[in-house]
Structures are given as structure tokens and as C-alpha cells.
C-alpha positions in Angstrom: 23.9 -27.6 -5.9 23.1 -28.3 -9.6 20.2 -30.4 -10.8 20.8 -34.1 -10.9 21.5 -35.8 -14.2 19.7 -38.8 -12.8 16.8 -37.5 -10.6 15.4 -41.0 -10.2 18.2 -41.5 -7.6 16.5 -38.9 -5.4 12.8 -38.7 -6.4 10.3 -41.5 -6.7 7.5 -41.4 -9.3 3.9 -41.6 -8.3 2.3 -45.0 -8.3 -0.4 -45.1 -11.0 -3.8 -46.6 -9.9 -4.8 -49.8 -11.7 -8.2 -48.7 -13.0 -8.7 -50.5 -16.3 -12.4 -49.5 -16.7 -12.1 -45.8 -15.9 -15.0 -43.9 -17.2 -14.1 -40.3 -16.6 -12.2 -39.7 -19.9 -15.4 -40.1 -21.9 -17.5 -37.8 -19.7 -18.2 -34.1 -20.2 -19.5 -31.3 -18.1 -23.2 -30.8 -17.8 -23.6 -28.6 -14.7 -21.6 -26.7 -12.1 -20.4 -28.3 -8.9 -21.1 -27.1 -5.4 -18.6 -24.3 -4.7 -16.9 -23.8 -1.3 -14.7 -20.7 -0.9 -11.9 -21.2 1.6 -10.4 -17.7 1.0 -11.1 -16.7 4.6 -9.5 -19.8 6.1 -7.0 -21.6 3.8 -6.3 -18.5 1.9 -6.0 -16.3 5.0 -3.6 -18.6 6.8 -1.2 -18.4 3.8 -0.8 -14.6 3.9 2.3 -12.9 5.2 -0.1 -10.5 7.0 -3.4 -12.2 7.8 -6.5 -10.2 7.1 -8.0 -8.0 9.8 -11.6 -8.6 10.9 -12.6 -5.6 8.8 -10.9 -7.0 5.7 -12.3 -10.5 6.2 -15.8 -9.0 6.6 -15.4 -7.0 3.3 -14.2 -10.2 1.6 -17.1 -12.2 3.0 -19.6 -9.7 1.6 -17.9 -9.9 -1.8 -18.2 -13.7 -1.7 -21.9 -13.5 -0.9 -22.3 -10.9 -3.7 -20.6 -13.3 -6.1 -23.3 -16.0 -5.1 -21.0 -18.3 -3.2 -23.3 -20.4 -1.0 -20.7 -22.3 1.1 -17.9 -20.3 2.7 -15.3 -21.6 5.0 -14.9 -18.6 7.2 -12.3 -19.4 9.9 -10.3 -21.8 12.0 -12.0 -20.5 15.2 -9.8 -22.4 17.7 -6.6 -20.9 16.2 -7.0 -17.5 17.8 -9.4 -15.1 19.5 -9.4 -13.0 16.3 -10.7 -15.9 14.3 -13.3 -16.8 16.9 -14.4 -13.2 17.2 -14.8 -12.9 13.4 -17.2 -15.8 13.3 -19.2 -14.5 16.2 -19.3 -11.1 14.5 -20.8 -12.5 11.3 -23.5 -14.2 13.3 -24.3 -11.5 15.8 -24.4 -8.7 13.1 -26.6 -10.8 10.8 -24.1 -10.8 8.0 -25.0 -14.4 6.8 -27.9 -14.7 4.3 -30.4 -17.5 4.9 -29.2 -19.5 1.9 -25.4 -19.4 2.8 -23.7 -22.1 4.8 -20.7 -21.0 6.8 -18.0 -23.7 7.4 -15.5 -23.9 10.2 -12.4 -26.1 10.5 -11.1 -28.0 13.4 -8.4 -30.7 14.0 -9.3 -33.9 15.8 -8.8 -32.5 19.3 -11.6 -32.4 21.9 -10.9 -28.9 23.3 -10.5 -27.4 19.9 -13.7 -29.1 18.6 -15.7 -27.6 21.6 -14.3 -24.1 20.9 -15.2 -24.5 17.2 -18.8 -25.5 17.8 -19.1 -22.6 20.3 -18.1 -20.2 17.6 -21.1 -21.1 15.3 -23.7 -21.6 18.0 -26.8 -19.6 17.0 -26.2 -19.4 13.3 -28.9 -20.9 11.0 -26.7 -23.5 9.4 -23.1 -24.5 9.5 -20.7 -27.1 8.2 -18.4 -28.6 10.8 -15.2 -29.6 9.1 -12.7 -32.0 10.9 -9.5 -33.4 9.5 -6.6 -35.6 10.4 -3.6 -36.6 8.2 -3.7 -40.2 6.9 -0.7 -40.7 4.6 2.1 -43.0 5.6 4.6 -40.2 6.0 2.4 -38.4 8.5 1.4 -41.6 10.3 5.0 -42.8 10.8 7.0 -39.6 11.0 4.7 -36.8 12.3 2.2 -38.6 14.6 3.8 -42.1 14.9 0.3 -43.7 14.7 -0.6 -47.0 13.2 -3.5 -47.3 10.7 -5.7 -48.5 13.5 -4.8 -45.6 15.8 -5.4 -43.1 12.9 -8.9 -44.6 12.3 -9.7 -44.6 16.1 -8.7 -40.9 16.3 -11.1 -40.0 13.5 -13.9 -42.2 14.8 -13.6 -41.0 18.4 -13.8 -37.3 17.5 -16.5 -37.9 14.9 -18.7 -39.3 17.7 -17.9 -36.3 19.9 -18.8 -33.9 17.1 -22.1 -35.7 16.7 -22.9 -35.4 20.4 -21.9 -31.7 20.6 -23.6 -30.6 17.4 -26.8 -32.3 18.5 -26.6 -30.5 21.8 -26.0 -27.2 19.9 -29.0 -27.8 17.6 -31.2 -28.5 20.6 -30.1 -25.4 22.5 -29.6 -22.9 19.7 -31.4 -24.4 16.6 -28.2 -24.5 14.5 -28.4 -27.0 11.7 -25.2 -28.9 10.9 -23.6 -30.8 8.0 -20.5 -32.8 8.9 -17.4 -32.8 6.6 -14.4 -35.0 7.2 -11.0 -34.7 5.4 -8.4 -37.5 5.3 -5.7 -34.9 4.9 -2.9 -35.8 2.4 -5.5 -37.9 0.6 -3.5 -38.2 -2.7 -0.5 -39.5 -0.7 -2.6 -42.0 1.3 -3.1 -45.6 0.2 -6.4 -45.5 -1.8 -8.0 -48.5 0.1 -7.0 -47.0 3.5 -8.6 -43.7 2.6 -11.8 -45.5 1.8 -11.6 -47.5 4.9 -11.2 -44.5 7.3 -14.0 -42.7 5.5 -16.3 -45.7 5.9 -15.5 -45.8 9.6 -16.2 -42.1 10.0 -19.5 -42.4 8.2 -20.5 -45.3 10.5 -19.5 -43.2 13.5 -21.5 -40.3 12.3 -24.4 -42.6 11.9 -26.9 -40.3 10.3 -25.8 -39.7 6.7 -28.9 -39.2 4.6 -30.0 -37.5 1.5 -30.0 -33.8 0.4 -28.6 -31.6 3.2 -28.1 -34.6 5.4 -25.4 -36.0 3.2 -21.9 -36.4 4.8 -19.1 -34.5 3.0 -15.8 -36.3 2.3 -13.2 -33.8 1.3 -10.5 -35.5 -0.7 -7.6 -33.0 -0.8 -4.7 -32.9 -3.1 -2.9 -31.4 -0.1 0.3 -31.5 -2.1 0.0 -32.0 -5.8 2.3 -35.0 -6.5 1.0 -36.4 -9.8 -0.6 -35.4 -13.1 -4.3 -34.4 -13.0 -5.4 -37.7 -14.6 -4.1 -39.6 -11.5 -6.3 -37.4 -9.3 -9.3 -38.2 -11.5 -8.5 -41.9 -11.1 -8.4 -41.6 -7.3 -11.7 -39.8 -7.2 -13.4 -42.2 -9.5 -12.0 -45.2 -7.5 -13.3 -43.6 -4.3 -16.7 -42.9 -5.7 -17.1 -46.4 -7.0 -16.1 -48.1 -3.8 -17.5 -45.9 -1.0 -20.8 -47.4 0.3 -24.1 -45.5 0.2 -22.7 -43.1 -2.5 -26.0 -41.3 -2.7 -25.5 -40.1 1.0 -22.1 -38.7 0.3 -20.9 -35.5 -1.2 -17.4 -36.0 -2.6 -15.5 -32.7 -2.3 -12.3 -31.8 -4.1 -9.6 -29.6 -2.7 -6.8 -29.4 -5.3 -3.6 -27.4 -4.7 -1.4 -26.1 -7.5 2.1 -27.4 -6.7 2.6 -28.8 -10.2 0.6 -26.0 -11.9 -2.3 -28.3 -12.8 -4.8 -27.4 -10.0 -7.4 -26.3 -12.6 -7.0 -29.5 -14.6 -7.1 -31.7 -11.4 -10.4 -30.1 -10.3 -12.0 -30.4 -13.7 -10.9 -34.0 -14.2 -11.8 -34.8 -10.6 -15.4 -33.6 -11.3 -15.5 -35.9 -14.3 -14.3 -38.7 -12.0 -17.4 -38.1 -9.8 -16.6 -35.1 -7.6 -19.6 -33.1 -6.5 -18.0 -30.1 -4.8 -14.9 -28.0 -5.2 -13.1 -26.1 -2.5 -10.8 -23.2 -3.6 -10.0 -19.5 -3.5 -10.6 -16.5 -5.7 -7.6 -16.1 -8.0 -5.8 -19.1 -6.5 -4.5 -17.8 -3.1 -3.4 -20.5 -0.7 -0.4 -22.2 0.8 2.7 -22.5 -1.4 1.5 -22.2 -5.0 -2.1 -21.8 -3.9 -5.5 -23.5 -4.0 -7.4 -24.0 -7.1 -9.0 -20.8 -8.5 -12.8 -20.8 -8.3 -13.0 -17.8 -10.6 -11.1 -19.6 -13.3 -13.1 -22.8 -12.9 -16.4 -21.0 -13.0 -15.6 -19.0 -16.1 -14.3 -22.1 -17.9 -17.8 -23.5 -17.4 -19.4 -20.2 -18.5 -17.5 -20.2 -21.8 -18.9 -23.7 -22.5 -22.4 -22.4 -22.1 -22.9 -23.9 -18.6 -24.2 -21.6 -15.9 -21.5 -21.6 -13.2 -23.9 -20.3 -10.5 -21.3 -17.7 -9.5 -21.6 -14.1 -10.6 -18.6 -12.1 -11.9 -20.5 -9.5 -13.8 -18.1 -6.8 -12.3 -14.9 -8.8 -12.2 -12.7 -5.8 -11.8 -14.5 -4.8 -8.6 -14.0 -8.3 -7.4 -10.3 -8.1 -8.2 -10.0 -4.7 -6.4 -11.7 -6.0 -3.3 -9.8 -9.3 -3.1 -6.4 -7.7 -3.7 -7.1 -4.9 -1.2 -8.0 -7.5 1.4 -5.3 -10.1 0.9 -2.6 -7.7 -0.5 -1.8 -10.2 -3.3 -1.7 -8.9 -6.9 -3.3 -10.6 -9.8 -0.6 -11.2 -12.5 -1.1 -9.4 -15.8 -1.4 -12.6 -17.8 -3.7 -14.4 -15.3 -6.7 -16.2 -16.9 -9.8 -13.9 -17.3 -8.6 -11.5 -14.5 -5.2 -10.3 -15.6 -5.0 -6.8 -16.9 -3.6 -7.9 -20.3 -5.7 -11.0 -21.0 -8.1 -9.0 -23.3 -5.3 -6.9 -24.9 -3.6 -7.4 -28.2 -0.3 -5.7 -28.9 0.5 -7.6 -32.1 -0.6 -6.0 -35.3 -1.8 -9.2 -36.8 -3.9 -10.0 -33.6 -5.3 -6.5 -33.7 -6.3 -6.9 -37.3 -8.0 -10.2 -36.6 -10.0 -8.8 -33.6 -11.0 -5.8 -35.6 -12.3 -8.0 -38.5 -13.9 -10.4 -36.0 -16.0 -7.6 -34.5 -17.1 -6.4 -37.9 -18.1 -9.9 -39.0 -19.8 -10.7 -35.7 -21.9 -7.5 -35.9 -23.2 -8.6 -39.3 -23.8 -12.1 -38.1 -25.7 -11.0 -35.0 -27.9 -8.8 -37.1 -28.9 -11.8 -39.1 -29.4 -13.9 -36.0 -31.7 -11.3 -34.5 -33.7 -11.1 -37.7 -34.1 -14.9 -37.6 -34.7 -15.2 -33.8 -31.5 -17.3 -33.4 -29.0 -17.2 -30.5 -26.2 -14.7 -31.0 -23.2 -16.9 -30.3 -19.9 -15.4 -29.4 -17.2 -16.3 -32.0 -14.1 -14.0 -31.9 -10.5 -14.5 -32.7 -8.3 -14.6 -29.6 -11.2 -13.9 -27.2 -12.8 -17.0 -25.7 -15.2 -14.8 -23.6 -16.9 -11.5 -24.2 -15.2 -9.0 -21.8 -18.6 -7.2 -21.5 -20.0 -10.2 -19.6 -17.4 -9.5 -16.9 -18.1 -5.8 -16.7 -15.2 -4.9 -18.9 -15.2 -2.5 -21.9 -13.6 -3.0 -25.3 -11.4 0.0 -24.9 -8.3 -2.1 -24.0 -8.7 -4.8 -26.6 -6.5 -3.1 -29.1 -3.5 -1.4 -27.6 -0.4 -0.7 -29.7 3.2 -0.7 -28.9 6.5 -0.4 -30.7 5.9 -3.6 -32.6 2.7 -2.4 -34.1 4.1 1.1 -34.9 1.6 3.0 -32.7 1.3 3.7 -29.0 -1.5 3.3 -26.5 -1.8 5.8 -23.8 0.4 4.0 -21.3 2.9 3.2 -23.9 3.1 6.8 -25.1 3.6 8.1 -21.6 6.3 5.6 -21.0 8.0 6.5 -24.3 7.7 10.3 -24.0 7.7 11.0 -20.3 9.5 7.8 -19.2 6.7 7.1 -16.7 5.5 3.4 -16.3 2.1 4.0 -14.7 0.6 1.4 -12.3 -2.4 -0.3 -13.8 -5.0 1.5 -11.7 -3.5 4.8 -12.5 -3.6 3.9 -16.2 -7.3 3.3 -15.8 -7.8 6.6 -14.0 -5.9 8.6 -16.6 -7.7 6.9 -19.4 -10.9 8.5 -18.2 -9.1 11.9 -18.3 -8.1 11.2 -21.9 -11.5 10.0 -22.9 -13.1 13.1 -21.5 -10.8 15.4 -23.5 -11.3 13.3 -26.6 -15.1 13.5 -26.3 -14.9 17.2 -25.7 -12.5 17.9 -28.6 -14.2 15.4 -31.0 -10.9 14.6 -32.7 -8.0 12.1 -32.4 -5.6 13.0 -29.7 -1.9 13.4 -30.6 1.1 12.6 -28.4 1.3 16.2 -27.3 -2.4 16.2 -26.4 -2.0 13.1 -24.2 1.2 14.3 -22.5 -0.3 17.8 -21.9 -3.4 16.2 -20.5 -1.3 14.1 -18.1 0.8 17.1 -17.0 -2.4 19.1 -16.4 -4.3 16.4 -14.6 -1.4 15.5 -12.2 0.3 18.9 -12.0 3.5 17.3 -13.5 6.2 19.9 -14.3 7.0 23.4 -13.3 4.5 24.9 -15.7 1.6 22.8 -14.3 1.9 23.4 -10.6 -1.2 22.9 -8.5 -2.4 24.8 -5.5 0.1 23.1 -3.3 3.8 22.7 -4.3 6.9 21.7 -2.4 9.5 24.5 -1.9 11.9 22.9 0.6 11.8 20.2 3.3 13.9 18.4 5.8 13.3 14.8 7.0 14.8 13.9 10.3 14.5 11.0 12.7 12.5 11.5 15.9 14.3 10.6 19.1 11.8 8.4 21.0 12.7 9.4 24.5 13.0 13.1 23.7 9.8 13.1 21.6 7.9 11.4 24.4 9.2 13.9 26.9 8.2 16.9 24.7 4.9 15.4 23.6 5.9 15.0 19.9 4.5 11.6 19.7 1.4 10.0 21.0 1.6 8.1 24.3 2.5 4.5 23.8 3.9 4.9 20.3 6.1 1.8 19.7 7.5 2.6 16.3 11.2 2.0 16.3 12.0 4.8 13.8 9.6 7.7 13.2 10.3 10.6 10.9 9.6 14.3 11.2 8.8 16.4 8.1 9.8 20.1 8.3 9.0 21.9 5.1 7.9 25.0 3.2 4.9 24.5 0.9 3.5 27.0 -1.6 -0.3 27.3 -0.8 -2.3 29.2 -3.4 0.7 31.4 -4.2 1.8 32.0 -0.6 4.2 30.1 1.5 3.3 28.0 4.6 5.7 26.3 7.0 4.2 22.9 8.0 5.4 20.1 10.3 4.3 16.6 10.9 5.5 13.2 11.9 4.9 9.6 10.8 6.5 6.2 10.1 8.1 7.6 7.0 8.4 10.8 4.9 5.1 10.4 3.1 3.0 9.7 6.3 4.9 12.6 8.0 3.8 15.0 5.1 0.2 13.8 5.3 0.3 14.4 9.1 1.6 18.0 8.4 -1.2 18.6 5.8 -3.7 17.3 8.3 -2.4 19.5 11.1 -1.9 22.8 9.2 -4.3 22.7 6.3 -7.1 20.4 7.5 -6.4 18.0 4.6 -7.0 14.4 5.9 -5.8 11.7 3.5 -4.2 8.3 3.7 -2.2 6.4 1.1 -3.8 3.3 -0.4 -1.2 2.4 -3.0 2.4 3.4 -3.6 4.8 2.3 -6.3 8.1 3.6 -7.7 10.6 2.9 -10.4 13.8 4.4 -11.8 13.5 6.4 -14.9 15.9 5.0 -17.5 17.1 8.1 -19.1 20.0 7.9 -21.6 22.3 9.4 -19.0 21.1 7.2 -16.1 23.6 6.6 -13.3 24.6 9.6 -11.3 21.7 11.5 -13.0 19.1 8.8 -12.6 15.7 9.9 -11.4 13.0 8.2 -9.4 9.4 8.2 -10.4 6.8 7.8 -7.6 3.1 7.1 -7.8 0.6 7.5 -5.0 -3.1 6.8 -4.7 -4.7 8.6 -1.7 -8.1 8.1 -0.2 -10.0 10.0 2.6 -8.3 9.0 5.9 -11.7 8.3 7.5 -12.6 5.9 4.7 -9.4 3.9 4.2 -11.2 0.7 3.2 -13.1 2.3 0.3 -12.9 0.4 -3.0 -14.5 3.3 -4.9 -12.4 4.9 -7.6 -14.4 8.1 -7.3 -13.1 8.5 -3.8 -9.4 8.1 -4.6 -6.9 10.3 -6.3 -3.6 9.6 -8.0 -0.4 11.7 -8.1 3.0 11.4 -9.6 6.4 12.9 -8.7 9.8 12.7 -10.3 13.1 13.7 -8.7 16.7 12.6 -8.4 16.0 12.2 -4.6 13.6 9.3 -3.9 12.1 11.0 -0.8 11.4 14.3 -2.7 9.9 12.2 -5.5 7.4 10.6 -3.1 6.6 13.9 -1.5 5.9 15.5 -4.8 3.6 12.5 -5.7 1.6 13.0 -2.5 1.1 16.7 -3.2 0.2 15.9 -6.8 -2.5 13.6 -5.6 -3.7 16.1 -2.9 -4.0 18.8 -5.6 -6.2 16.4 -7.6 -8.4 15.8 -4.6 -8.9 19.4 -3.5 -9.4 20.8 -7.1 -10.0 24.5 -7.4 -13.1 24.8 -5.2 -12.0 23.7 -1.7 -11.2 26.6 0.6 -8.1 26.1 2.7 -7.7 27.5 6.2 -6.3 31.0 6.3 -3.2 31.8 8.4 -4.2 33.7 11.6 -1.6 34.7 14.1 -2.5 34.6 17.8 0.9 34.0 19.5 0.3 34.7 23.2 1.3 32.2 25.9 -2.2 30.7 25.6 -1.6 30.7 21.9 -3.7 29.0 19.2 -0.9 29.6 16.7 2.1 27.4 16.5 5.6 28.4 15.6 5.1 26.9 12.1 2.4 29.6 11.5 4.8 32.3 12.5 7.5 30.8 10.2 4.9 30.8 7.4 4.5 34.6 7.8 8.2 35.1 7.6 8.7 32.9 4.5 5.7 34.5 2.8 6.7 38.1 3.6 10.4 37.9 3.4 11.2 34.7 1.6 13.2 33.4 4.6 12.9 29.7 5.5 13.9 29.8 9.1 15.6 26.7 10.6 13.5 25.0 13.2 15.5 26.2 16.2 15.4 29.7 14.8 11.6 29.4 14.5 11.5 28.4 18.2 13.7 31.4 19.3 11.6 33.9 17.3 8.3 32.5 18.5 9.4 33.1 22.1 10.2 36.7 21.2 6.8 37.1 19.5 5.0 35.6 22.5 6.6 38.2 24.8 5.6 40.9 22.4 2.1 39.7 22.3 1.9 39.7 26.1 2.8 43.4 26.0 0.3 44.5 23.4 -2.4 41.9 23.7 -2.8 38.5 22.2 -3.5 39.5 18.6 -0.7 40.7 16.3 -0.9 41.4 12.6 1.1 39.8 9.9 2.8 43.1 9.2 3.5 43.4 13.0 5.2 40.0 13.0 7.3 41.0 10.0 8.4 44.3 11.5 9.2 42.6 14.9 11.4 40.1 13.0 13.3 42.8 11.2 13.9 44.9 14.3 14.9 41.9 16.4 17.5 40.6 14.0 18.5 43.8 12.3 17.2 42.5 9.0 16.5 44.9 6.0 16.7 48.1 8.1 19.1 51.0 8.2 19.9 50.6 11.9 23.7 50.8 12.3 25.3 48.1 14.4 26.4 49.3 17.8 29.0 46.8 18.8 30.9 45.4 15.7 30.7 47.1 12.3 32.4 45.7 9.3 33.8 48.3 6.8 35.3 45.8 4.4 36.8 42.3 4.3 38.9 40.0 2.0 39.2 36.3 2.0 42.4 34.5 0.9 43.2 30.9 0.3 46.2 29.8 2.4 46.3 26.1 1.3 43.9 23.4 0.3 42.3 23.3 3.7 42.9 26.8 5.2 41.4 30.3 4.6 42.4 33.7 5.9 40.1 36.6 6.4 41.3 40.2 6.9 39.3 43.4 7.0 38.5 46.7 8.6 36.2 46.6 11.6 35.0 49.1 14.1 34.2 48.1 17.7 31.7 50.0 19.9 31.8 53.1 17.8 35.6 53.4 17.8 37.9 54.0 14.9 38.2 51.2 12.3 40.9 48.5 13.0 42.5 46.1 10.7 42.1 42.6 12.0 42.7 39.1 10.5 42.2 35.4 11.3 42.4 32.0 9.7 40.3 28.8 9.8 38.9 26.0 7.7 36.4 28.4 6.0 35.1 31.9 5.9 33.1 31.8 9.1 35.8 30.1 11.3 38.3 32.7 9.9 36.0 35.5 10.8 35.6 34.2 14.4 39.4 33.9 14.6 39.7 37.5 13.6 37.1 38.7 16.1 38.8 36.7 18.9 41.8 39.1 18.5 39.6 41.8 19.9 36.8 40.2 21.9 37.3 38.4 25.2 35.9 34.9 25.7 34.9 32.4 23.0 32.6 32.7 20.0 31.4 29.4 18.4 28.8 28.5 15.8 26.2 26.0 17.1 24.1 25.9 13.9 24.3 27.1 10.4 21.8 27.0 7.5 21.6 28.5 4.1 19.3 28.6 1.1 18.6 30.6 -2.0 15.9 33.3 -2.5 14.5 34.2 -5.9 15.3 32.9 -9.3 17.6 33.7 -12.2 19.5 37.0 -12.0 17.6 38.0 -8.9 18.8 35.0 -6.8 20.3 35.8 -3.4 21.8 33.7 -0.7 20.2 33.6 2.8 22.3 32.6 5.8 21.3 31.8 9.4 23.8 31.4 12.3 23.2 30.4 15.9 26.2 31.9 17.7 27.3 30.9 21.2 29.3 33.2 23.4 31.2 32.1 26.5 33.1 34.7 28.7 34.3 34.8 32.2 32.1 36.8 34.5 32.0 37.8 38.1 33.6 35.4 40.6 35.5 33.9 37.6 32.3 32.0 36.6 31.7 31.3 32.9 28.7 33.1 31.5 27.1 31.7 28.4 24.7 33.3 26.0 23.6 32.8 22.4 21.9 34.7 19.6 20.7 34.1 16.1 21.8 36.1 13.1 20.4 36.3 9.6 21.5 38.1 6.4 21.1 37.9 2.7 23.5 38.8 -0.1 24.2 38.0 -3.7 27.5 36.4 -2.5 27.1 33.4 -0.3 30.3 34.2 1.7 29.2 37.8 2.4 25.8 36.5 3.4 27.3 34.1 6.0 29.7 36.8 7.3 26.9 39.3 7.7 24.8 36.8 9.6 27.6 36.1 12.1 28.1 39.8 12.7 24.3 40.3 13.2 24.4 37.6 15.9 27.5 39.2 17.5 25.7 42.5 17.7 22.9 40.9 19.6 25.3 39.5 22.3 26.8 41.3 25.2 30.3 40.8 23.9 33.3 42.2 26.0 36.4 43.7 24.4 39.8 42.6 25.5 41.7 45.1 27.6 
């Protein structure tokens, strides 16, 4: 439906307040308000995935570190998790003596009792009760009159007074009472004052200092310009009785995008306190941002009484806890707010620094304040723990490239911000060591080396081949492939071959996706225990994008036992690029793991102990085969050979050498030895194309040492044609259950390796069908010959019967 040409037919404008003698427009800021963080309550309830207790605890500690003295920690009656979080803060002594925790409750007796129970025993708490007061809520939601709405607030205020006094007597907890006429800005101004007067009378003990009652006046939904909110606040402050016994608290939301302005003008209108969230989290468009408000005061020379000396650390902790990014252009906190791409802006900042340096030298000599006065920079980034490195970054418009821009231009990689920060440290180290300007080639080479990007920069671990397959839940539970009680709908298994310090290892793992399955495989086989903290991807926009488009994946890993760490020294980045998105992500994981293990970490050696009480798994045996022979055995082939190896180990003792495993494989499957086949020997063969879908194979074959015979057969391909030809001489039925192939070597030395699982069914004694199967393996420079030889090797391992 299009926008209306006459929106007045659908939407009513707000009703301005008649306040002819308003005073707030002529006032200015002189001090910071009281700050209340509601990140852990209002902010948490707005998240798609609410924070865990561990995340809320981490967030609480950051709020305390930032000097927030009043923190709304929970809605304790909403869930056991919320209640347990509050109790945990109290019982684990997480709350400093100068911090008030606040808890929220609706006007319901059972929920009020539960809420007070949650804070019993803490030193000091603010009990916050609310009920909606606007006409829409009164008539539509609750169907209450004004009188009933007031009675509800008064009744439960008296109950709160009784219960908090009992709690104070029993546990020593000191209480402040806060009441919110929810939807204040949509409530009749005089009625809002009337209900607050009734609540104050019911509370009956509003005093001075910490005994003041708090009236929170929320802009629950922002429905008017910020000057209207300032009018409402000034009107309330002028008319509420015993103003000195009242703290007027502001709770602006940001539906119109003017939450900051509403809060600032509301303070000028008489507000004493502001409730909000770090970086503006909250329902819909969010609560007002306390960081923004505090730094606005700071840039006016007013102490905000909040500490953001390490703002990036605050950003990292907040975003890790609530999983909400801070936009690049966000005030003070965005990654680009101190960055100039324009050449004219860069020139102004450069000249501004030069002039300020001279001006500050004069101020120091005269003993005068060193005022900050810079083009385009209202605040000194150093005050927030930032450096000046990113102030001047260049792009195509300025004719030069910053590090991230160069990588995007020359490698087509658009790095995540945190990875840009990590790589900048690499570049800085190289630049300091070389003591010269770094060229484009220097930067791209440093990137390739740091993240093992490209075939010439492989790390200790590299991906050779892999297969991702779904795990059948019922089957995996029956065989013990998943943990008991696993409820994942779809889990994935990683089967792959990885180059480890120049040798090949076969590894296997499972997880919710390819990357977690690979991490499980590395944990199982190489004792490398990492978890993914951040992942992102994008398509590389090459000139020939489309069928040849590639995916770029970026992964940040941390030690699995320390997933909540916010330390960059305990995290490692990796990058992978491939036309296949899964392979791209897997390469990125191995890139990050290579960075983590460096050159010094010793990885577990491959030891073979394959007895029936084996400590070795079939993956270890497959690792021997791929390392010694270059053969990447299919999983079912690995299982079959492992059984052969176990029986051999039982004969000779549990230990068997790597060379012994290799020789046993060769002898078992007639691979790379001169042993002549005893049952079916192929002298020669030829393959002809019958039509678009049919092939014909003919050749000279000897059976059981007899004279060569010319046989032929046809099928959809070479192998089905071969089986058709063999069926002319062999009784019963030969069928292929599994087939796999890959290449070995590179360039002119490349060969094809083929694997065949062959089933044989023949009529035995008493006319009963007898089934048997065998694996065959062969290599050849020709892929067809490789497959044919593999089938014949399998035939020679079966008890085939010739026709009469």
C-alpha cells in the first residue's frame, strides 16, 4: 500500500502543552545527571536471544567498571533465570558497596513478592514498579477507569512499603522506591501528576537524599518532538508537590530518532536522572544511549561521571554479550567516526594537528589549559583509548589506499573490522622492522604470510580433500557417533585429509555444521581445541563473477575452554577463498589454527596400535596409507582395512609398524606388487562408444590360469560394460556398491586412483544365494584403466565361480 497523500486522515498530531512561561530553552548543562543502565533488563528483553547468566555477569562487570552506580539488573519474576542471576550477583559479592541494583515488577502481588525475594540480603536496592496510565491502555488493554488505575498503583505501593520494610528488618537491605506511569508521554499531563501524587502519599516516607522517591517518566513510545518531552517534564516538575523529595527520572526511547535530544532537553526541563542502555539497545529502535549522552557532556567540559577511557573494550564486551553490532557511523563508537577518507578533510586534520602542537607548546609555557580544537574531530580519540592511526585513511577518492582498502582492491578481500585491527598490528610490526614505507606488494605479501593465504604460503596444516555428510540421528545414536541426548535436527560429519607438517593425516569429526565438525576433528586427532567466536563471508566480485564467483570466509577462533574471552591476544584470525563456500570456510578455520599454533607447538605423532583393544582409530590407519601411498581411502574402505589390520595385529601382537601397515595393505589388495592375479587376468581391452548413452568393452581375458579369451559387454559406462563382459564367463551377479576416485600427484606426474566395493551373489548349496564383497584399488595415468583395474582387483579377491 503506498503512502497516503493526506496522512492527516489516518494519523493525529500530538497535542502541544500550553506552557507559556517555559524556562528550559534558556537553561544550559552544568552537571551530569544520575545514570541508570537498563541494559540487563530493558535491553536484554529486546534481544532475539536473551543473554545467558554468564553474559549478563560479564556485562554487569563492565557497567561497574564504567562507573555506573545504578543498574537495573533484571525482571526477576519473569523467569527462574532472571531470578537466579540476581541471586548470583548478591551471593557471589559482585555488587560494590556504592552501586544500587534495581529490579522491575508490575503491579501484581505475587510478582512483587518474588521480586523482593530476589534482592533480599543485598546492601541497597531500588524497587521499580510500573503500570500503564495512558487512555489507550486504560480503555483497550486493561479496561480500567482513572480511579481504578490509581487504586491499582496505590494498593501495590502500600504492599511494597510493607514488604520492603519487612525485608529491611530481616535482611538489612536498604530500599529506594521507583514508580513509573508507563506510557507517560501519551497520558494526560494532569492525570500523570495525580497518580504520582497518590503513589507518593501511599509510600508515605519520601524524604531527602537517598530517601527521595523516584518518578520515572518514560517516553515509552516517542510520539512527538523532543521539545514536547521537555515541556512535559518541566510541567511535571513545576506541579508535583514536595519537589525536593522527588527524583524525576527520564526514560526516552528512540522511535523518532530523537532519543538523545529528548533526554538532553528533558534534563533542561528539570530531569534529575536518565535511564538508558549502552549504544542504544532496547525495544524497537532502542533506548537512549548513555555513552552518547555522557560523551556529549564530556565534549562540553562537564565531567560525565562515567568512564570510557577504553571505549573499544567496552564495545567489544557489549557486542559480544548482546550480539548487536555498533554501526560504523555511530556517534563516538563507530569504527569510522574518527576516519577521514576525503582528501580535503585529511588535509584539514593534518594541518590542525600541526597547529595544535604549536599552540599547546605555548599553553604549556604559559601554564594555560591545552584546549582541544581540531577540524572534524569534536573529541580527542586518545581520551577514549583510541590511537590516531585511523584518522587519515585513504581510498580511491583521495588517490591512495589504506591497508583495508588496498587488500580489497588487490586481493578482493573485504576484511571484518576486528580483522583489520589485527592485521594492522602485523603491518605496523613489519614497518617498524623495515624502517621504510610499505608498498602494495609489501602489504599483500605480509597478509599472505600472516594468514597462509595462497598456495605459496601454506601453513603447517592445509586441506587436501574432504567430504561433508549429514549424520543420521538414529543410526548415529545406535553406533555411538553422537553424544547421548543430542537434539540437533541436522548434524554434519567431516571426513577429510589434511596435510600436517608435510605428512598427510586422515581426520574425522562431527558438529552442527562443516566448521564445527572440522574443529571437532582437529580436537580429536591433533589435540587442537578451539572454538569460533566470529565468522563472516562475502562473494568476491571478480570481473568474471557468475559461474566463476568465489566466496571469501573470515574466522576468528579462541581457545575452546575460554570462549567468553574478550582479549585479542587470545584470538586468531584466518581467511579462506574458494568457489565452494564450505571449502572456503574450512580453509579459513585452518588458516586461523595455523596462526594459533605457530611454528613451536608440537603436534601429536601418529602411532599405530590397532588391536581389538585398540588405541588407534581407523582414521589413524588411513593416515598411514595416504602418507605412504597417497591413497585417500573412502570411509567404508577404511573400515574394511582396519578390520584386516586388527586381525593381523592379533596374530603378531598389538603393535605394528607404519611400514608393516603399508605392506599389509599392498598384499591384501594386490597394490603395487608383481603378484599375478589367480582368477581373472586382463591382457588387453578396448572401449567403444555405441551411442550417446551406451559403451561397449571388449578385450582379452584369462580365467583361472587358462588360455586368453575374447569377451565383450556393454553398459552405461566403462565399469558396467566390464561387468557385462565378465558375466559372460562368471556365474552369479557382480555389482558395484561403491565407487570413488581422486588424483595423485601434480602436473605431468598426476595419476588417477580408483576404489571399488564389489558385491558378488551366486547360488550355493541347497540353491541358497551366497553373497560376498571385496574392495579393489588401482592407479593409472588413464582414469578408465584405473577403474577397470580396481574392479578386477576386487574380482580376484572374491570366490567367483565360472559358468559351466
